[in-house]
C-alpha positions as CSV (number, residue, x, y, z in Angstrom):
1,X,-19.1,-9.8,56.8
2,X,-15.7,-8.1,57.5
3,X,-14.0,-10.9,55.3
4,X,-16.7,-10.5,52.5
5,X,-15.9,-6.8,52.4
6,X,-12.2,-7.1,52.5
7,X,-12.4,-9.7,49.7
8,X,-14.4,-7.2,47.5
9,X,-12.1,-4.3,48.2
10,X,-9.1,-6.7,47.2
11,X,-10.9,-7.9,44.1
12,X,-11.6,-4.0,43.2
13,X,-7.9,-3.2,43.7
14,X,-6.8,-6.1,41.6
15,X,-9.1,-5.0,38.8
16,X,-7.8,-1.6,39.0
17,X,-4.2,-2.9,38.5
18,X,-5.3,-5.2,36.0
19,X,-6.7,-2.3,34.0
20,X,-3.7,-0.3,34.5
21,X,-1.4,-3.2,33.5
22,X,-3.3,-3.6,30.4
23,X,-2.4,0.4,29.5
24,X,1.4,-0.4,29.8
25,X,3.4,0.6,26.6
26,X,4.3,-2.7,24.7
27,X,8.0,-3.8,24.4
28,X,7.4,-4.2,20.4
29,X,5.3,-3.2,17.6
30,X,4.9,-1.9,14.2
31,X,4.6,1.6,12.9
32,X,3.9,3.6,9.8
33,X,6.1,6.7,9.3
34,X,5.4,9.3,6.6
35,X,8.3,11.0,5.0
36,X,8.6,14.3,6.5
37,X,7.4,17.2,4.5
38,X,7.3,20.8,5.6
39,X,6.0,23.8,3.4
40,X,7.1,27.1,4.9
41,X,5.0,29.0,2.6
42,X,1.6,27.0,3.8
43,X,2.7,26.1,7.1
44,X,2.0,22.4,6.5
45,X,4.2,20.1,8.4
46,X,3.6,16.3,9.0
47,X,6.3,16.0,11.7
48,X,4.3,14.2,14.2
49,X,3.4,11.5,11.4
50,X,7.3,11.2,10.2
51,X,8.4,10.6,13.7
52,X,8.0,7.9,16.3
53,X,8.6,7.3,20.1
54,X,9.7,3.7,21.0
55,X,9.3,4.7,24.5
56,X,5.6,5.6,24.2
57,X,4.9,3.1,21.2
58,X,3.1,6.0,19.3
59,X,3.1,8.7,16.5
60,X,0.7,11.3,15.3
61,X,-1.6,13.3,17.6
62,X,-1.8,10.6,20.3
63,X,2.0,10.2,20.3
64,X,2.4,14.1,20.4
65,X,0.2,14.2,23.6
66,X,2.1,11.3,25.2
67,X,5.9,12.5,24.2
68,X,5.2,16.1,24.4
69,X,7.3,16.3,21.2
70,X,10.2,14.1,22.7
71,X,10.6,11.6,19.7
72,X,13.1,8.7,19.2
73,X,13.3,8.6,15.3
74,X,12.4,10.6,12.4
75,X,11.9,9.3,8.7
76,X,12.7,11.7,5.9
77,X,13.8,12.1,2.3
78,X,16.4,13.9,0.8
79,X,15.6,15.1,-2.5
80,X,17.2,17.1,-5.4
81,X,16.2,20.7,-6.2
82,X,13.6,19.6,-8.8
83,X,12.1,17.1,-6.4
84,X,13.8,13.9,-7.5
85,X,14.3,11.3,-4.3
86,X,18.0,10.8,-3.8
87,X,17.5,8.7,-0.6
88,X,15.3,7.8,2.5
89,X,17.0,8.4,5.8
90,X,16.3,7.8,9.7
91,X,17.6,10.4,12.1
92,X,17.7,9.9,16.0
93,X,18.8,13.5,17.0
94,X,15.4,15.0,18.0
95,X,15.8,17.4,21.0
96,X,18.4,19.8,22.1
97,X,19.7,17.5,24.9
98,X,19.7,14.4,22.7
99,X,22.8,12.0,22.7
100,X,21.1,9.2,20.7
101,X,22.9,6.9,18.4
102,X,21.8,4.7,15.4
103,X,23.6,1.9,13.6
104,X,22.6,-0.1,10.6
105,X,23.2,-3.8,11.1
106,X,22.4,-4.7,7.5
107,X,19.9,-7.1,6.0
108,X,18.4,-9.2,8.6
109,X,15.2,-10.4,10.5
110,X,14.0,-8.9,13.6
111,X,13.7,-12.5,15.1
112,X,17.4,-13.5,14.5
113,X,19.7,-13.6,17.4
114,X,22.2,-10.8,17.1
115,X,25.6,-10.4,18.7
116,X,25.2,-6.5,18.9
117,X,28.0,-4.2,19.2
118,X,28.0,-1.7,22.2
119,X,26.4,1.7,21.1
120,X,27.1,4.1,23.9
121,X,25.4,7.4,23.8
122,X,27.2,10.6,23.0
123,X,29.0,12.0,26.2
124,X,27.5,15.5,25.5
125,X,24.3,16.4,23.2
126,X,25.3,15.9,19.6
127,X,24.0,15.4,16.2
128,X,24.3,11.8,15.0
129,X,24.6,11.2,11.4
130,X,21.6,10.1,9.2
131,X,21.5,6.6,8.0
132,X,19.9,5.5,4.9
133,X,16.6,3.8,5.0
134,X,17.2,0.2,3.2
135,X,14.4,-2.4,2.9
136,X,15.0,-5.4,5.0
137,X,17.7,-3.7,7.1
138,X,17.8,-3.8,10.9
139,X,18.8,-0.9,12.8
140,X,20.1,-0.5,16.6
141,X,19.0,2.5,18.2
142,X,20.3,4.0,21.5
143,X,17.6,6.7,22.6
144,X,19.4,8.9,25.2
145,X,18.6,12.4,26.5
146,X,17.5,13.8,29.9
147,X,14.4,11.5,30.4
148,X,15.2,8.5,28.2
149,X,17.9,5.7,28.0
150,X,16.7,2.7,26.1
151,X,17.8,0.4,23.4
152,X,15.7,-0.9,20.6
153,X,16.2,-2.8,17.3
154,X,13.9,-1.9,14.2
155,X,13.6,-3.4,10.9
156,X,12.4,-1.6,7.6
157,X,9.8,-4.0,6.6
158,X,8.3,-1.7,3.6
159,X,9.4,1.4,1.8
160,X,7.6,3.5,-0.5
161,X,10.5,5.8,-1.7
162,X,9.9,9.6,-0.8
163,X,6.5,8.7,0.8
164,X,6.4,6.3,3.6
165,X,8.1,3.5,5.7
166,X,6.7,0.6,8.1
167,X,9.0,-0.6,10.7
168,X,8.7,-3.5,13.0
169,X,10.6,-2.9,16.5
170,X,11.4,-4.2,19.9
171,X,13.1,-3.0,22.9
172,X,16.2,-5.0,24.0
173,X,18.7,-5.0,26.9
174,X,21.8,-2.9,26.5
175,X,24.3,-4.6,24.3
176,X,27.3,-5.8,26.5
177,X,30.8,-4.4,26.0
178,X,33.4,-7.0,25.2
């Protein structure tokens, strides 16, 4: 009887851990980002749909709840005064203690084996320059702030200029300095 109860308890614990393991954030995925639009007069702002967290694999309302507004990347559009699209860009400076970096690796496939350059985080919080969003390009991101330090590769798979971007991404080990 004792062995039966013990086996049942172990089975329940095992099932519980299995359920927890299933809710673990994936190491890769895809995401759709809207180009950031903020209207100061109306108060409309699509920020949570223009940002993405590689750490939490989320954006939108569920991403906001998971990240508490600590995002890893922002997609936006630079426009002329009359609203014409100049270029679409990615930014990685998201929070006040951000030391994140981004590097455009050029046109590649995400499945390709890369010889990645080191991309150390800034020593002190600072603003990384925006990079142009170019379809087919792969980008290396080093997300670094007070509660994150991770590396991600992502590829811009689809781009609707001035509207949206679809990316595929995967977490990677830190590049080794040579």
